[in-house]
N, C-alpha and C positions, 0 to 999 in steps of 0.2 A: 575290833577289826570289822570293817564293812565288807559284806559279801554280796555281789550282785545276784539276781535270780538264777542266772545260768550256773554260776559257781555253786550256789547252795544246793541246787538240785543234783548236779553231778557229784559233788562231794558226798551228799547223803545217800545217793543211790549206790555209790561204790562201797560205802560203809555197810549198808544193809545187804548188798550182794555178798560181802565178805562174812557176814554173820550167819548166813544160811546153813553151811555145813555144821557149825557149832550148835545152832539151835535145833537142827534135825536130830543131833545126838543128845542135846541137853534137855529138850522138852520131853516130857513123859508121854510119848506117842503110842507106846505099845497097847494101852487099853483101848484106843480107837480101833485097833486091828483085831482085838480079841473079844471085846464086849460091845455088842451092837447098840447098847443103851448108854454108853459112856459119853459124857459131855465135859468140856473143859471147866476148870474151877472158875474161870472168869465168867463164863456164861451162866454157870450155876449161881454165882453171886448175883448176877443181874436178874434172874428169873422173877423174883417177887415184884420188881418194878417194871420189868419188860412186858410181862403179861403173855397172853396167847398169841403165837405167831403162825400156828399151823394153817396152811393154805394161803398164806400171804407171800407176795413176791418181795424179797428183800435184797439189798446190796450192802456188802460189807466193804467200806472204804478202808484202804491201807490194811489189807487182810493178812499180810506177811505169809507165813507157811500154812495158814488156813485152819488151825485147830479150832478157833472160835467159829469160823464160817461153817465148817463141817458140823459143829455142835448145833448151830442154828438150823441146818438142814435136817439134822436128826430130830429136831423139835417139830418138823413138818413144814418149815418154810422152804420156798423155792428160791435158792440162793445164787447170787452172783458175787464173786470175790474179785476186788480190784486192787492192784498193787503196782508200784513202779519197778519192782525188782523181778527180772525174768527168772533168775535162779529160785527165788522164793515161790513163784507161781508153779515152777516145775515140781518143787517139793510139795506144794499144796495139792497139785493134781495127783501126785503119787499117794498122798495121804487119803484123799477122797476116794481114789480107786480102791485102796486097801480097806477103807471103811464102808464101802458100798454106798457112798453119798453122791448124789447127782448134783454137782455144782458147776456153774460156768465160771471160768477164770479169764480175766481180762487184764492185760498189761497197759497201764496208763498212769500218768501223774494225776493226782487227785483234782487238780485245777482243770483238767480236761475231761473229768468224769462224765458230765452231762453231754458234752460233744461226742464222746466215744460210745457211751451207752444209750443215749437218747433221752429226751426229756419226757417227764410224766409217766415213766414206766413202772415205778416201784411203790409198794404200799408202805415200806419203811426203809430207812437208812440206818445202819448200825455202824458205829465206829468206836475206837478206843481199843485198848487202853495204851496211853503213850503214843497218840497219833498227832494231835494238834501241835505238839512241840516241834514237829518237823516241817511245818509250813509257816511262811512269814505273815500271811494276811488272812485274818479271820473272816473278813467281809467277803473275799473271793471264795473262800471255802463254803460259807453259808449260802452264797448264791448258787453254787453247784448243788448243795444239798437240796435246796428248795426246787431247783430245776428238775432234779431226778424224781421227785415225789409227785404222785397223783394228788389232786386236791383232797384234803382230809388225811393224807398220809403223814407219817411221823418219823422224826429223828429220835434215835436213842443213842446216847453217848455216856460212857463212864470214862473219866479221864483223870490223870494226875492233876491235883489242885494247883492253880498258879502260884500259891504261896509255897508249895513244896519245891517248885522249880527255882525259887529265889534263893534257896538255902545253900550255904557253903557246906563243906564236910564238917560234921559235928566235932566239937572239941572233946578232950578227955573227960571234962566235967559234964558232958551231954548238953551243954548250952547250944541253942540253935541260933545261928547268926545269918542275917540276910546279906547276900553278896551280889546276886544277879538280878537283872531287870524283872519287874513285875508286869510292866506294860509292854506292848509291842515295840520292838526295836529292830535295828538292822541285823540282829542275830548275834549269838555268842559262839565262838569257835572253841571247841575242846579237842584234845587228843585223848582218846580212850582205847587203849590197846586190848581191853577185855570187856566183854559184854556181860549181861546180867545172868547168864548161865555159866557154870564152871567149865573152863576149857584150858588146856595147857598152852597151846600155840597162840601167840597174839594175833589179832586181826591183821589182815593184809592191808586194809584201809582204815586206820584208826581215827581219822579226822571226822568230825561231825560239826554241823551248824545247827544250833538249837535256838528255838524261838519260844517266847512266852506270850500268853494272851490273858489279860485281866478278865475277871468275870464280867465286868461292865462291857468290855470290848466284845466278848462272846455273845452276851445277851443282845447288845445293840445290833450286832451283825445279823443275828437271827431275826430280830424284829424287822430290820430294814429289808430282809429278804422275803418278808411276808409270812413269817412263822410266828406262832403263838406258843410261848413257853407254858407248859401245863404241869411240869414237875421239876423240882430242883431239890436235891438232897446231898449233903456233905457227909463224908465218912472219915473216921479216924484211921482207916486202914487203906493199903494200896497193895496190889498183887506182885510187888517185887521189893527187894530190900533197897530202899532209897537213901538210907543213912547209916550203913555199916553197923557197928556195934551198938549204936543208939536205938536200933530196931530189933524186934523179936518176931519170930514166926508164930502166928496164931492159926486158928482153924481155917480150912479152906484155901490154904496157900497164900493167905494175906499176912502183911507185915504192919506193925504199928510201933510207935515209940515205946521203948522199954520203961521209961520213967515219965509219969504224968502224960499219957497219950492224948489227953484232952487239950494239950497245947497246940496241936496241929491238925488242921483239916488236910488230910493226905490225898484224898480224891473226892470226886463228886459225880453224881448221876444227874443227867439232864434229859428231859423229854420235851419235844416241841412238835406241834402239828402245823401243817401247811394250810393256811387260810384259803 
């Protein structure tokens, strides 16, 4: 099914708006309120490759309810969180207030980020995880990332691997089969009444439009935008259960294949600097 840009944006925004109350209850947010040193599992996983961010001005694109944004602020970064969901940003602001984190929250589509936030303002752009799959054009995304950064600034992204997004639901014998596009396409429409946290009531807006971007498309988009890729690492784990019974929970809230996990690169980390 082909979906024009207006439709994809409206459909996905409605879906993410409807996720917010479930994620506020389903994310483990209490430690942010009770422990001033607590950071999210996602950011904790990123730390060895992210490096020192204290004192840097950063923007978290597609920040959702802000748990990773607040975590980066707690590491000493001066953070802005950007998302297209107004309910998500209200939840993020509430979390930041309870966590005593000073974060600026801005409502915008990621393709308008540089227009809304201003060009050349940030030392780093942080994004992921599960972010690029909601936007249709990697080149337009990369152009916004580069525009946001100061010269010498960097992008840090950990994302679901494009091979992961191609897989259909696993069979009973745990075989992994490719069903969905690896390369950029017009998008794939799904109906998903439940999100990745446990909740009883189905989503009010279950339709989503999903996009994949091959590694070469991501690399070429960044190079064309004036970025130099300085780090790329693939991981056998991903911080959500992407394959049902075929995956098992391991340390740090990560999931990997239960049988022969070396079969699948489930996520990757990429770092790129603005020339």
